[in-house]
Backbone of each chain as ProteinMPNN parsed JSONL, in Angstrom:
{"seq_chain_A": "XXXXXXXXXXXXXXXXXXXXXXXXXXXXXXXXXXXXXXXXXXXXXXXXXXXXXXXXXXXXXXXXXXXXXXXXXXXXXXXXXXXXXXXXXXXXXXXXXXXXXXXXXXXXXXXXXXXXXXXXXXXXXXXXXXXX", "coords_chain_A": {"N_chain_A": [[0.826, -1.209, 0.0], [1.946, 1.232, 0.871], [3.855, 1.562, -1.084], [2.254, 1.951, -3.313], [0.945, 4.367, -2.734], [3.181, 6.018, -2.634], [3.962, 5.849, -5.295], [1.828, 7.125, -6.579], [2.103, 9.689, -5.506], [4.626, 10.438, -6.496], [4.04, 10.394, -9.242], [2.173, 12.481, -9.419], [3.816, 14.608, -8.722], [5.631, 14.588, -10.873], [3.909, 15.087, -13.03], [2.933, 17.641, -12.368], [5.2, 19.109, -12.746], [5.413, 19.06, -15.454], [3.555, 20.775, -16.488], [3.332, 23.505, -18.504], [2.074, 25.908, -18.905], [1.534, 29.14, -17.633], [-0.542, 30.652, -15.097], [-3.493, 32.678, -15.757], [-2.789, 36.107, -16.128], [-3.585, 39.207, -15.169], [-2.109, 41.524, -15.388], [-0.367, 40.994, -17.498], [-2.238, 40.734, -19.598], [-3.337, 43.327, -19.614], [-1.069, 44.935, -20.147], [-0.378, 43.987, -22.686], [-2.622, 44.696, -24.268], [-2.71, 47.504, -23.98], [-0.191, 48.228, -24.935], [-0.349, 47.317, -27.528], [-2.192, 49.146, -28.63], [-0.693, 51.516, -28.385], [1.436, 50.938, -30.095], [0.119, 50.669, -32.523], [-0.767, 53.297, -32.876], [1.721, 54.563, -33.039], [2.737, 53.452, -35.447], [0.896, 54.487, -37.229], [1.63, 57.108, -37.147], [4.068, 57.266, -38.391], [6.107, 58.992, -40.606], [4.321, 61.055, -40.53], [4.865, 62.617, -38.367], [7.676, 64.42, -36.902], [10.757, 62.845, -37.639], [12.806, 62.36, -35.772], [11.508, 62.68, -33.343], [9.697, 60.645, -33.645], [11.357, 58.411, -33.588], [12.292, 58.561, -30.966], [9.953, 58.054, -29.556], [9.455, 55.491, -30.536], [11.645, 54.084, -29.49], [11.081, 54.325, -26.827], [8.801, 52.736, -26.572], [9.976, 50.329, -27.25], [11.671, 49.969, -25.08], [9.76, 49.612, -23.142], [8.631, 47.203, -24.016], [10.821, 45.555, -23.579], [10.902, 45.613, -20.821], [8.474, 44.342, -20.279], [9.098, 41.846, -21.258], [11.097, 41.053, -19.504], [9.589, 40.869, -17.183], [7.819, 38.746, -17.85], [9.665, 36.695, -18.294], [10.569, 36.165, -15.801], [8.532, 34.892, -14.51], [7.197, 31.85, -13.179], [7.042, 28.726, -14.934], [6.528, 29.774, -17.505], [7.382, 29.714, -20.11], [6.26, 29.676, -22.685], [4.762, 32.097, -23.09], [6.838, 33.884, -22.75], [8.463, 33.241, -24.908], [6.771, 33.904, -27.028], [6.552, 36.674, -26.639], [9.181, 37.428, -27.018], [9.503, 36.896, -29.737], [7.656, 38.699, -30.781], [8.847, 41.104, -30.013], [11.15, 40.991, -31.572], [10.057, 41.246, -34.132], [8.981, 43.822, -33.964], [11.331, 45.325, -33.486], [12.684, 44.95, -35.905], [11.031, 46.375, -37.572], [11.154, 49.041, -36.588], [13.788, 49.562, -37.02], [13.971, 49.952, -39.672], [14.407, 52.675, -41.619], [12.936, 54.19, -43.561], [9.616, 54.042, -44.496], [7.452, 52.949, -46.995], [4.08, 53.226, -48.341], [3.163, 50.594, -48.703], [4.858, 49.087, -47.066], [4.227, 50.184, -44.578], [1.604, 49.297, -44.3], [1.904, 46.491, -44.364], [3.665, 46.077, -42.204], [2.082, 47.039, -40.138], [-0.112, 45.258, -40.186], [1.216, 42.832, -39.619], [2.36, 43.261, -37.056], [0.096, 43.823, -35.504], [-1.406, 41.481, -35.753], [0.351, 39.795, -34.457], [0.316, 40.798, -31.824], [-2.398, 40.285, -31.318], [-2.414, 37.491, -31.41], [-0.947, 36.904, -29.113], [-2.542, 38.106, -27.153], [-4.887, 36.626, -27.404], [-3.903, 34.158, -26.555], [-3.404, 34.699, -23.844], [-5.963, 35.312, -22.969], [-7.171, 32.858, -23.296], [-6.391, 31.49, -21.092], [-8.09, 32.122, -19.117], [-11.058, 31.181, -18.941], [-13.393, 31.842, -17.69], [-13.544, 34.582, -17.475], [-13.286, 35.527, -20.105]], "CA_chain_A": [[0.0, 0.0, 0.0], [2.835, 2.392, 0.963], [4.496, 1.711, -2.401], [1.226, 2.466, -4.217], [0.766, 5.796, -2.411], [4.404, 6.709, -3.073], [3.936, 5.912, -6.764], [0.867, 8.185, -6.948], [2.714, 10.957, -5.1], [5.698, 10.741, -7.466], [3.398, 10.7, -10.534], [1.604, 13.835, -9.326], [4.95, 15.547, -8.747], [6.164, 14.641, -12.245], [2.926, 15.746, -13.902], [2.866, 19.075, -12.069], [6.402, 19.705, -13.327], [5.276, 19.084, -16.91], [2.622, 21.817, -16.903], [4.161, 24.624, -18.941], [1.332, 27.155, -18.971], [1.347, 29.914, -16.417], [-1.938, 31.033, -14.905], [-3.875, 33.972, -16.332], [-2.214, 37.238, -15.405], [-4.25, 40.424, -15.641], [-1.061, 42.499, -15.715], [0.08, 40.643, -18.855], [-3.323, 41.077, -20.523], [-3.445, 44.786, -19.673], [0.114, 45.468, -20.832], [-0.439, 43.634, -24.112], [-3.65, 45.479, -24.974], [-2.312, 48.918, -24.0], [0.985, 48.401, -25.804], [-0.832, 47.145, -28.914], [-2.78, 50.428, -29.057], [0.403, 52.481, -28.537], [2.207, 50.58, -31.295], [-0.715, 51.017, -33.686], [-0.709, 54.756, -32.977], [3.077, 54.888, -33.505], [2.857, 53.082, -36.857], [0.079, 55.448, -37.976], [2.311, 58.402, -37.141], [5.332, 57.218, -39.161], [6.058, 59.877, -41.772], [3.412, 62.177, -40.266], [5.498, 63.481, -37.371], [9.122, 64.564, -37.028], [11.376, 61.523, -37.578], [13.567, 62.214, -34.515], [10.501, 62.461, -32.287], [9.126, 59.299, -33.866], [12.343, 57.425, -33.122], [12.305, 58.61, -29.491], [8.74, 57.345, -29.126], [9.635, 54.072, -30.882], [12.593, 53.529, -28.521], [10.401, 54.264, -25.534], [7.95, 51.534, -26.609], [10.888, 49.173, -27.227], [12.096, 49.817, -23.687], [8.601, 49.059, -22.436], [8.547, 45.783, -24.411], [11.908, 44.852, -22.886], [10.44, 45.475, -19.434], [7.435, 43.293, -20.285], [9.788, 40.563, -21.472], [11.764, 40.723, -18.238], [8.514, 40.46, -16.262], [7.34, 37.408, -18.235], [10.757, 35.72, -18.17], [10.776, 35.848, -14.391], [7.401, 34.125, -13.96], [7.41, 30.405, -13.236], [6.323, 27.952, -15.964], [5.999, 30.785, -18.429], [8.265, 29.694, -21.288], [5.52, 29.944, -23.915], [4.486, 33.536, -23.216], [8.135, 34.556, -22.901], [8.918, 33.043, -26.291], [5.898, 34.709, -27.895], [6.894, 38.092, -26.502], [10.505, 37.612, -27.628], [9.269, 36.943, -31.187], [6.977, 39.971, -31.062], [9.852, 42.174, -29.879], [12.028, 40.913, -32.757], [9.313, 41.824, -35.267], [8.904, 45.269, -33.723], [12.671, 45.902, -33.686], [13.02, 44.973, -37.338], [10.243, 47.454, -38.183], [11.626, 50.398, -36.244], [15.147, 49.723, -37.563], [13.821, 50.365, -41.066], [14.244, 54.131, -41.53], [11.888, 54.763, -44.416], [8.518, 53.132, -44.835], [6.478, 53.423, -47.976], [2.706, 52.85, -47.937], [3.033, 49.133, -48.662], [5.546, 48.618, -45.85], [3.435, 50.613, -43.415], [0.436, 48.411, -44.209], [2.349, 45.132, -44.014], [4.211, 46.113, -40.84], [0.958, 47.2, -39.202], [-0.853, 43.979, -40.144], [2.031, 41.797, -38.974], [2.524, 43.498, -35.613], [-1.207, 43.72, -34.819], [-1.729, 40.047, -35.683], [1.217, 39.198, -33.435], [-0.273, 41.171, -30.529], [-3.671, 39.556, -31.15], [-2.082, 36.096, -31.104], [-0.551, 36.844, -27.702], [-3.707, 38.457, -26.323], [-5.768, 35.44, -27.434], [-3.285, 33.125, -25.702], [-3.606, 35.064, -22.438], [-7.406, 35.187, -22.696], [-7.517, 31.424, -23.248], [-6.05, 30.951, -19.77], [-9.165, 32.442, -18.177], [-12.299, 30.956, -19.695], [-14.53, 32.448, -16.979], [-13.55, 36.027, -17.717], [-13.4, 35.855, -21.536]], "C_chain_A": [[0.868, 1.27, 0.0], [3.481, 2.677, -0.393], [3.523, 2.355, -3.394], [1.038, 3.978, -4.011], [1.987, 6.591, -2.864], [4.405, 6.89, -4.58], [3.001, 7.019, -7.24], [1.48, 9.557, -6.665], [3.784, 11.396, -6.116], [5.096, 11.123, -8.825], [2.841, 12.115, -10.532], [2.711, 14.88, -9.401], [5.483, 15.724, -10.168], [5.205, 15.407, -13.147], [2.856, 17.241, -13.645], [4.084, 19.794, -12.637], [6.305, 19.844, -14.834], [4.366, 20.205, -17.388], [3.403, 23.082, -17.238], [3.421, 25.969, -18.88], [1.23, 27.854, -17.63], [-0.139, 30.219, -16.277], [-2.202, 32.375, -15.574], [-3.32, 35.091, -15.464], [-2.804, 38.521, -15.984], [-3.25, 41.499, -16.055], [-0.572, 42.26, -17.155], [-0.964, 41.065, -19.883], [-3.407, 42.592, -20.724], [-2.28, 45.388, -20.456], [0.065, 45.191, -22.333], [-1.442, 44.51, -24.858], [-3.254, 46.953, -25.065], [-1.147, 49.14, -24.973], [0.595, 48.232, -27.273], [-1.382, 48.476, -29.458], [-1.684, 51.471, -29.282], [1.209, 52.218, -29.806], [1.409, 50.943, -32.556], [-0.664, 52.527, -33.95], [0.651, 55.193, -33.549], [3.219, 54.601, -35.006], [2.043, 54.041, -37.741], [0.809, 56.777, -38.146], [3.599, 58.427, -37.97], [5.182, 58.067, -40.433], [5.162, 61.084, -41.576], [4.043, 63.155, -39.263], [7.009, 63.531, -37.609], [9.819, 63.22, -36.763], [12.134, 61.294, -36.264], [12.606, 61.929, -33.358], [9.91, 61.061, -32.396], [10.06, 58.228, -33.317], [12.403, 57.38, -31.597], [11.107, 57.824, -28.942], [8.877, 55.838, -29.361], [10.571, 53.389, -29.876], [11.948, 53.386, -27.148], [9.49, 53.026, -25.47], [8.815, 50.271, -26.581], [11.357, 48.89, -25.792], [10.979, 49.182, -22.861], [8.456, 47.558, -22.745], [9.629, 44.959, -23.706], [11.537, 44.617, -21.42], [9.396, 44.373, -19.312], [8.079, 41.912, -20.412], [10.476, 40.101, -20.182], [10.745, 40.21, -17.216], [8.061, 39.032, -16.563], [8.417, 36.342, -17.995], [10.976, 35.301, -16.721], [9.611, 35.112, -13.737], [7.67, 32.628, -14.116], [6.556, 29.791, -14.345], [5.726, 28.876, -17.03], [6.815, 30.852, -19.725], [7.519, 30.116, -22.555], [5.28, 31.44, -24.134], [5.789, 34.307, -23.436], [8.618, 34.442, -24.347], [8.074, 33.878, -27.265], [6.309, 36.181, -27.858], [8.257, 38.392, -27.122], [10.358, 37.732, -29.159], [8.633, 38.281, -31.577], [7.963, 41.138, -31.005], [10.79, 42.185, -31.092], [11.346, 41.529, -33.982], [9.316, 43.348, -35.149], [10.26, 45.94, -33.995], [13.029, 45.991, -35.156], [12.247, 46.093, -38.045], [10.839, 48.832, -37.869], [13.063, 50.645, -36.715], [15.112, 50.172, -39.025], [13.487, 51.865, -41.075], [13.073, 54.67, -42.329], [10.846, 53.717, -44.767], [7.722, 53.746, -45.979], [5.107, 52.896, -47.548], [2.53, 51.346, -47.775], [3.67, 48.574, -47.388], [4.745, 48.979, -44.599], [2.258, 49.64, -43.198], [0.841, 46.996, -43.755], [2.879, 45.072, -42.578], [3.063, 46.186, -39.825], [0.189, 45.883, -39.053], [-0.086, 42.936, -39.347], [2.112, 42.011, -37.465], [1.19, 43.351, -34.879], [-1.642, 42.263, -34.701], [-0.895, 39.355, -34.6], [0.695, 39.532, -32.035], [-1.558, 40.373, -30.283], [-3.431, 38.087, -30.791], [-1.727, 35.934, -29.638], [-1.728, 37.123, -26.776], [-4.672, 37.272, -26.266], [-5.224, 34.328, -26.533], [-3.547, 33.421, -24.227], [-5.072, 34.894, -22.055], [-7.808, 33.724, -22.523], [-7.213, 30.799, -21.887], [-7.143, 31.235, -18.749], [-10.517, 32.367, -18.888], [-13.516, 31.588, -18.999], [-14.665, 33.925, -17.324], [-13.801, 36.361, -19.189], [-14.246, 34.836, -22.303]], "O_chain_A": [[0.606, 2.23, -0.724], [3.639, 3.827, -0.805], [3.914, 3.192, -4.208], [0.979, 4.753, -4.966], [1.86, 7.69, -3.405], [4.794, 7.941, -5.09], [3.319, 7.758, -8.172], [1.387, 10.47, -7.486], [3.836, 12.553, -6.532], [5.57, 12.05, -9.483], [3.003, 12.861, -11.497], [2.562, 15.909, -10.06], [5.75, 16.84, -10.614], [5.62, 16.264, -13.928], [2.733, 18.029, -14.583], [3.999, 20.974, -12.975], [7.02, 20.646, -15.434], [4.394, 20.559, -18.567], [4.056, 23.664, -16.372], [4.045, 27.028, -18.812], [0.886, 27.243, -16.619], [-0.903, 30.061, -17.229], [-1.276, 33.112, -15.913], [-3.374, 35.034, -14.235], [-2.555, 38.871, -17.137], [-3.514, 42.287, -16.963], [-0.389, 43.204, -17.924], [-0.636, 41.671, -20.904], [-3.53, 43.077, -21.849], [-2.477, 46.242, -21.32], [0.42, 46.044, -23.146], [-1.152, 45.007, -25.946], [-3.441, 47.582, -26.106], [-1.127, 50.111, -25.73], [1.132, 48.908, -28.151], [-1.081, 48.875, -30.583], [-1.734, 52.225, -30.255], [1.614, 53.149, -30.503], [1.963, 51.458, -33.528], [-0.535, 52.969, -35.092], [0.727, 56.064, -34.416], [3.761, 55.422, -35.746], [2.45, 54.364, -38.857], [0.637, 57.476, -39.144], [4.155, 59.496, -38.221], [4.254, 57.878, -41.22], [5.222, 62.035, -42.355], [3.788, 64.358, -39.306], [7.546, 62.775, -38.42], [9.51, 62.539, -35.785], [12.116, 60.196, -35.709], [12.853, 61.064, -32.517], [9.659, 60.387, -31.397], [9.627, 57.273, -32.672], [12.547, 56.312, -31.003], [11.233, 57.042, -27.999], [8.483, 55.021, -28.528], [10.323, 52.258, -29.46], [12.236, 52.447, -26.405], [9.418, 52.354, -24.441], [8.444, 49.269, -25.97], [11.429, 47.741, -25.356], [11.221, 48.333, -22.003], [8.194, 46.752, -21.851], [9.393, 43.824, -23.293], [11.822, 43.561, -20.855], [9.422, 43.574, -18.376], [7.664, 40.949, -19.766], [10.439, 38.924, -19.824], [11.002, 39.252, -16.487], [7.933, 38.208, -15.657], [8.119, 35.233, -17.551], [11.5, 34.221, -16.447], [9.677, 34.75, -12.563], [8.302, 32.203, -15.083], [5.473, 30.289, -14.65], [4.556, 28.752, -17.395], [6.924, 31.906, -20.352], [8.069, 30.824, -23.398], [5.554, 31.979, -25.206], [5.833, 35.262, -24.211], [9.112, 35.405, -24.932], [8.601, 34.478, -28.202], [6.403, 36.845, -28.891], [8.471, 39.468, -27.68], [11.009, 38.567, -29.788], [9.018, 38.907, -32.565], [7.92, 42.043, -31.839], [11.176, 43.248, -31.579], [11.976, 42.24, -34.765], [9.613, 44.062, -36.107], [10.328, 46.982, -34.647], [13.607, 46.98, -35.606], [12.745, 46.688, -39.001], [11.005, 49.671, -38.754], [13.504, 51.791, -36.8], [16.093, 50.701, -39.548], [12.426, 52.276, -40.604], [12.308, 55.503, -41.843], [11.167, 52.642, -45.273], [7.362, 54.922, -45.935], [4.982, 52.211, -46.533], [1.856, 50.875, -46.859], [3.102, 47.709, -46.722], [4.608, 48.171, -43.68], [1.967, 49.227, -42.076], [0.207, 46.398, -42.886], [2.58, 44.138, -41.834], [3.068, 45.499, -38.803], [-0.118, 45.452, -37.941], [-0.656, 42.24, -38.506], [1.955, 41.07, -36.688], [1.146, 42.821, -33.769], [-2.182, 41.854, -33.674], [-1.373, 38.449, -33.916], [0.637, 38.663, -31.166], [-1.78, 39.853, -29.189], [-4.15, 37.513, -29.974], [-2.136, 34.971, -28.989], [-1.894, 36.466, -25.749], [-5.21, 36.954, -25.205], [-5.981, 33.647, -25.84], [-3.872, 32.521, -23.453], [-5.393, 34.402, -20.973], [-8.672, 33.395, -21.71], [-7.709, 29.72, -21.566], [-7.141, 30.673, -17.654], [-11.04, 33.372, -19.368], [-14.54, 31.838, -19.634], [-15.774, 34.446, -17.447], [-14.453, 37.36, -19.494], [-14.433, 34.974, -23.512]]}, "seq_chain_B": "XXXXXXXXXXXXXXXXXXXXXXXXXXXXXXXXXXXXXXXXXXXXXXXXXXXXXXXXXXXXXXXXXXXXXXXXXXXXXXXXXXXXXXXXXXX", "coords_chain_B": {"N_chain_B": [[9.232, 25.216, -55.117], [7.526, 28.18, -54.689], [6.855, 31.663, -53.989], [4.225, 32.125, -54.497], [2.82, 29.874, -53.644], [2.807, 30.107, -50.889], [1.361, 32.464, -50.65], [-1.128, 31.699, -51.746], [-1.825, 29.754, -49.85], [-2.126, 31.334, -47.573], [-4.321, 32.851, -48.337], [-6.253, 30.909, -48.235], [-6.915, 30.62, -45.62], [-9.175, 30.872, -42.83], [-9.135, 33.148, -41.263], [-9.516, 36.369, -42.033], [-7.706, 38.427, -41.856], [-5.287, 37.384, -42.48], [-5.487, 37.196, -45.188], [-5.077, 39.765, -45.956], [-2.385, 40.043, -45.303], [-1.342, 38.238, -47.135], [-1.947, 39.511, -49.54], [-0.379, 41.816, -49.326], [2.163, 40.717, -49.159], [2.337, 39.589, -51.672], [2.388, 41.875, -53.257], [4.827, 42.943, -52.43], [6.553, 40.936, -53.332], [6.164, 41.199, -56.075], [7.252, 43.735, -56.488], [9.831, 43.183, -55.796], [10.584, 41.431, -57.788], [10.45, 43.167, -59.918], [12.571, 44.705, -59.366], [12.351, 46.904, -57.776], [12.484, 46.856, -55.036], [14.888, 45.48, -52.738], [16.329, 42.143, -52.321], [16.701, 41.705, -49.642], [14.627, 43.036, -48.387], [12.365, 41.461, -48.974], [13.173, 39.148, -47.705], [13.289, 39.978, -44.997], [10.589, 40.503, -44.582], [9.417, 38.029, -44.987], [10.631, 36.616, -42.906], [9.495, 37.912, -40.711], [6.777, 37.316, -41.047], [6.972, 34.603, -40.621], [7.761, 34.604, -37.909], [5.482, 35.714, -36.771], [3.58, 33.717, -37.317], [4.662, 31.726, -35.763], [4.164, 32.678, -33.217], [1.425, 32.197, -33.022], [1.475, 29.449, -33.244], [2.636, 28.599, -30.887], [0.621, 28.701, -29.078], [-1.261, 27.041, -30.286], [-0.354, 24.147, -31.51], [-0.868, 22.992, -33.964], [-2.116, 24.83, -35.586], [-1.69, 26.787, -38.447], [0.597, 25.373, -39.11], [1.418, 24.145, -41.531], [1.671, 26.356, -43.186], [3.64, 27.8, -41.898], [5.751, 26.078, -42.314], [6.064, 26.366, -45.049], [6.994, 29.0, -45.186], [9.449, 28.684, -43.948], [10.713, 26.955, -45.784], [10.806, 28.633, -48.019], [12.531, 30.624, -47.119], [14.888, 29.196, -46.944], [15.355, 28.579, -49.626], [15.653, 31.156, -50.594], [17.997, 31.908, -49.277], [19.826, 30.125, -50.374], [19.527, 29.994, -53.186], [18.803, 32.508, -54.001], [16.546, 35.23, -54.92], [15.211, 34.897, -57.341], [14.052, 32.22, -58.115], [11.892, 32.175, -56.392], [10.091, 34.16, -57.091], [9.382, 33.695, -59.658], [6.921, 33.204, -61.049], [5.248, 35.259, -60.254], [3.776, 37.425, -61.311]], "CA_chain_B": [[8.509, 26.045, -54.14], [7.534, 29.606, -55.009], [6.116, 32.458, -53.004], [2.791, 31.99, -54.828], [2.228, 28.802, -52.833], [2.559, 30.678, -49.561], [0.275, 33.455, -50.793], [-2.372, 30.922, -51.902], [-2.133, 29.105, -48.562], [-2.626, 32.371, -46.663], [-5.674, 33.211, -48.802], [-7.191, 29.83, -47.914], [-7.213, 30.603, -44.189], [-10.448, 31.488, -42.423], [-8.847, 34.464, -40.706], [-9.432, 37.306, -43.158], [-6.545, 39.308, -41.713], [-4.167, 36.728, -43.182], [-5.638, 37.502, -46.615], [-4.421, 41.064, -46.105], [-0.94, 39.78, -45.293], [-1.049, 37.581, -48.426], [-2.015, 40.546, -50.564], [0.773, 42.708, -49.184], [3.363, 39.935, -49.516], [2.33, 39.454, -53.144], [2.843, 43.162, -53.812], [6.269, 43.049, -52.157], [7.238, 40.008, -54.242], [6.11, 41.816, -57.412], [8.229, 44.834, -56.51], [11.155, 42.561, -55.726], [10.848, 40.91, -59.126], [10.652, 44.325, -60.797], [13.822, 45.369, -58.958], [12.061, 48.143, -57.044], [13.011, 46.664, -53.671], [15.933, 44.46, -52.72], [16.086, 40.788, -51.791], [16.702, 41.803, -48.173], [13.28, 43.461, -47.961], [11.493, 40.284, -49.017], [13.654, 38.229, -46.659], [12.831, 40.5, -43.697], [9.134, 40.363, -44.45], [9.132, 36.589, -44.811], [11.045, 36.244, -41.541], [8.514, 38.426, -39.749], [5.555, 36.506, -41.176], [7.315, 33.35, -39.942], [7.708, 34.852, -36.451], [4.068, 35.912, -36.397], [2.929, 32.399, -37.325], [5.191, 30.979, -34.619], [3.435, 33.151, -32.029], [0.15, 31.461, -33.002], [1.746, 28.012, -33.067], [2.975, 28.317, -29.489], [-0.671, 28.451, -28.421], [-1.907, 25.909, -30.946], [0.761, 23.538, -32.254], [-1.276, 22.578, -35.314], [-2.553, 25.981, -36.361], [-0.746, 27.417, -39.375], [1.854, 24.621, -39.177], [1.799, 23.943, -42.939], [2.106, 27.654, -43.752], [4.931, 28.118, -41.272], [6.75, 25.247, -42.996], [6.301, 26.986, -46.365], [7.844, 30.179, -44.965], [10.789, 28.164, -43.667], [11.272, 26.46, -47.054], [11.094, 29.789, -48.888], [13.72, 31.309, -46.601], [16.053, 28.372, -47.305], [15.583, 28.796, -51.069], [16.148, 32.534, -50.726], [19.392, 31.945, -48.802], [20.715, 29.295, -51.179], [19.429, 30.244, -54.628], [18.428, 33.888, -54.289], [15.117, 35.546, -54.987], [14.622, 34.589, -58.657], [13.122, 31.081, -58.168], [10.7, 32.425, -55.553], [9.138, 35.12, -57.689], [9.352, 33.38, -61.084], [5.568, 33.315, -61.613], [4.454, 36.109, -59.357], [2.853, 38.356, -62.009]], "C_chain_B": [[8.658, 27.523, -54.509], [6.682, 30.356, -53.99], [4.607, 32.402, -53.264], [2.101, 30.958, -53.943], [1.906, 29.294, -51.424], [1.374, 31.64, -49.618], [-1.08, 32.74, -50.925], [-2.799, 30.305, -50.573], [-2.687, 30.122, -47.56], [-4.055, 32.777, -47.03], [-6.71, 32.145, -48.415], [-7.562, 29.773, -46.429], [-8.526, 31.313, -43.888], [-10.246, 32.927, -41.954], [-8.57, 35.451, -41.846], [-8.207, 38.238, -43.073], [-5.324, 38.715, -42.413], [-4.267, 36.942, -44.693], [-4.95, 38.836, -46.92], [-2.909, 40.897, -46.169], [-0.528, 39.163, -46.632], [-0.981, 38.613, -49.542], [-0.772, 41.441, -50.533], [2.081, 41.992, -49.517], [3.477, 39.796, -51.034], [2.848, 40.734, -53.789], [4.35, 43.34, -53.611], [7.051, 42.157, -53.12], [7.264, 40.57, -55.667], [7.172, 42.911, -57.54], [9.655, 44.302, -56.48], [11.544, 42.049, -57.12], [11.151, 42.055, -60.108], [11.917, 45.1, -60.434], [13.597, 46.662, -58.199], [12.494, 48.059, -55.581], [13.995, 45.496, -53.7], [15.467, 43.135, -52.129], [15.925, 40.817, -50.268], [15.313, 42.178, -47.644], [12.343, 42.264, -47.907], [11.874, 39.302, -47.909], [13.15, 38.679, -45.279], [11.339, 40.27, -43.504], [8.738, 38.903, -44.273], [9.486, 36.136, -43.399], [10.014, 36.698, -40.513], [7.183, 37.686, -39.836], [5.78, 35.156, -40.473], [7.237, 33.492, -38.427], [6.258, 34.986, -35.979], [3.332, 34.573, -36.334], [3.389, 31.562, -36.138], [4.488, 31.393, -33.32], [2.118, 32.385, -31.895], [0.378, 29.979, -32.718], [2.097, 27.645, -31.635], [1.695, 28.0, -28.715], [-1.32, 27.181, -28.983], [-0.899, 25.285, -31.918], [0.412, 23.224, -33.714], [-1.572, 23.777, -36.213], [-1.417, 26.587, -37.203], [0.569, 26.643, -39.546], [2.352, 24.48, -40.626], [2.312, 25.249, -43.555], [3.47, 28.035, -43.187], [6.058, 27.324, -41.942], [7.089, 25.837, -44.367], [7.23, 28.198, -46.222], [9.288, 29.731, -44.753], [11.469, 27.698, -44.958], [11.665, 27.62, -47.974], [12.36, 30.515, -48.433], [14.994, 30.527, -46.937], [16.388, 28.584, -48.784], [16.201, 30.183, -51.297], [17.629, 32.614, -50.346], [20.326, 31.184, -49.736], [20.708, 29.651, -52.671], [19.045, 31.68, -55.0], [16.933, 34.018, -54.532], [14.436, 35.059, -56.282], [13.663, 33.386, -58.663], [11.829, 31.307, -57.388], [9.64, 33.229, -56.282], [8.958, 34.883, -59.196], [7.975, 33.65, -61.716], [4.674, 34.24, -60.813], [3.471, 37.018, -60.099], [1.617, 37.625, -62.486]], "O_chain_B": [[9.769, 28.042, -54.625], [5.903, 29.766, -53.241], [3.808, 32.61, -52.35], [0.951, 31.136, -53.543], [0.876, 28.947, -50.846], [0.501, 31.627, -48.75], [-2.058, 33.134, -50.289], [-3.976, 30.327, -50.214], [-3.601, 29.815, -46.795], [-4.889, 33.017, -46.157], [-7.897, 32.445, -48.285], [-8.414, 28.982, -46.026], [-8.931, 32.233, -44.6], [-11.071, 33.804, -42.212], [-7.544, 35.381, -42.522], [-7.739, 38.761, -44.084], [-4.445, 39.441, -42.878], [-3.26, 36.88, -45.4], [-4.336, 39.019, -47.971], [-2.237, 41.528, -46.984], [0.508, 39.521, -47.194], [-0.078, 38.589, -50.378], [-0.198, 41.774, -51.57], [2.994, 42.589, -50.087], [4.567, 39.875, -51.6], [3.636, 40.696, -54.734], [5.055, 43.822, -54.497], [8.08, 42.564, -53.659], [8.26, 40.434, -56.378], [7.882, 43.006, -58.541], [10.566, 44.892, -57.061], [12.68, 42.214, -57.564], [11.989, 41.925, -61.0], [12.285, 46.049, -61.127], [14.533, 47.436, -57.994], [12.83, 49.071, -54.966], [13.935, 44.637, -54.58], [14.394, 43.02, -51.538], [15.135, 40.07, -49.689], [14.884, 41.7, -46.594], [11.62, 42.069, -46.93], [11.011, 38.705, -47.265], [12.652, 37.871, -44.496], [10.883, 39.897, -42.423], [7.834, 38.584, -43.501], [8.747, 35.376, -42.774], [9.696, 35.973, -39.57], [6.533, 37.454, -38.817], [4.88, 34.638, -39.812], [6.713, 32.615, -37.74], [5.867, 34.45, -34.942], [2.555, 34.327, -35.412], [2.615, 30.788, -35.575], [4.25, 30.566, -32.441], [1.739, 31.975, -30.798], [-0.423, 29.335, -32.04], [1.882, 26.509, -31.213], [1.684, 27.152, -27.822], [-1.857, 26.361, -28.239], [-0.631, 25.82, -32.993], [1.284, 23.196, -34.582], [-1.321, 23.755, -37.417], [-0.326, 26.854, -36.698], [1.544, 27.187, -40.064], [3.535, 24.666, -40.912], [3.26, 25.249, -44.339], [4.339, 28.529, -43.905], [7.169, 27.826, -42.116], [8.243, 25.814, -44.796], [8.136, 28.396, -47.032], [10.223, 30.315, -45.301], [12.637, 27.999, -45.201], [12.713, 27.592, -48.619], [13.159, 30.964, -49.255], [16.046, 31.117, -47.184], [17.552, 28.746, -49.149], [17.136, 30.349, -52.08], [18.413, 33.298, -51.003], [21.492, 31.552, -49.878], [21.745, 29.615, -53.332], [18.972, 32.021, -56.181], [16.166, 33.068, -54.376], [13.225, 34.839, -56.304], [12.55, 33.515, -59.173], [10.798, 30.704, -57.688], [8.442, 33.004, -56.109], [8.453, 35.745, -59.916], [7.884, 34.252, -62.786], [3.468, 34.013, -60.713], [2.421, 37.348, -59.548], [0.733, 38.234, -63.089]]}, "name": "protein", "num_of_chains": 2, "seq": "XXXXXXXXXXXXXXXXXXXXXXXXXXXXXXXXXXXXXXXXXXXXXXXXXXXXXXXXXXXXXXXXXXXXXXXXXXXXXXXXXXXXXXXXXXXXXXXXXXXXXXXXXXXXXXXXXXXXXXXXXXXXXXXXXXXXXXXXXXXXXXXXXXXXXXXXXXXXXXXXXXXXXXXXXXXXXXXXXXXXXXXXXXXXXXXXXXXXXXXXXXXXXXXXXXXXXXXXXXXXXXX"}
C-alpha cells in the first residue's frame, strides 16, 4: 500500500512539473492590450510626425517591451508567453530599424505586428475561460 | 517552391486578416521581381511573417503549421538560390 501511495505521489509531482502554462495574469493582458494600441498609434504616425521624435517614441515603446519581457521571463512555468513576446519584440525591432517606410511597408508592418499582438492576447485570454 | 504557394495558402485561411498579409506579400514580391526593392526586404518580411505564425503556433501547435513550414522552405531557397526562383511566376 505504501508503495502504491508513493507511486501516486511521485506521478503527481512529475505531472505538475510538466505543466508549462502559467496562470492567467491580468497584468500581462493589460500590458499587451495597452501596448498594442500604442504601437498602432506609432505606426500610424510614421512619416506624419518629425522623424527624430518618432524614433524617441519608438525607442520608448521598445524599452517598455523589454520590461514586459523581463517580467514574463521571471514568472514560473511561463516559457511559452516569454517566447511569444521575444518573437513579437524581434518583429517590432526589425520594423523600427527600417528608416523609411512606404505605404506598402506601413500596411504590411501594421498587419504583422497587430496580428502578433492579437495572437498573444488570445493566448492570455484562453487561460481564463470564466472572464473571456 | 515559389512564393505563390505561400500566398495561396494564406488566402485559404479562415482568418481574413491573413488575406491582407497575403495581398501585401504578393505586392512586395512583385516589386522585388521588378527590382524596385531588394532581396533583403522580401527576406525580412518573410522572416517576420514566420515569427508571427510561430506566435500562433505556441498556443496551438497545429494551427498554421503547414504555412509556417512553407515560410521556412522559402527562406532556405532565398538563402541558397536567391530571390529569382521564388518570384518566377508572381505576375
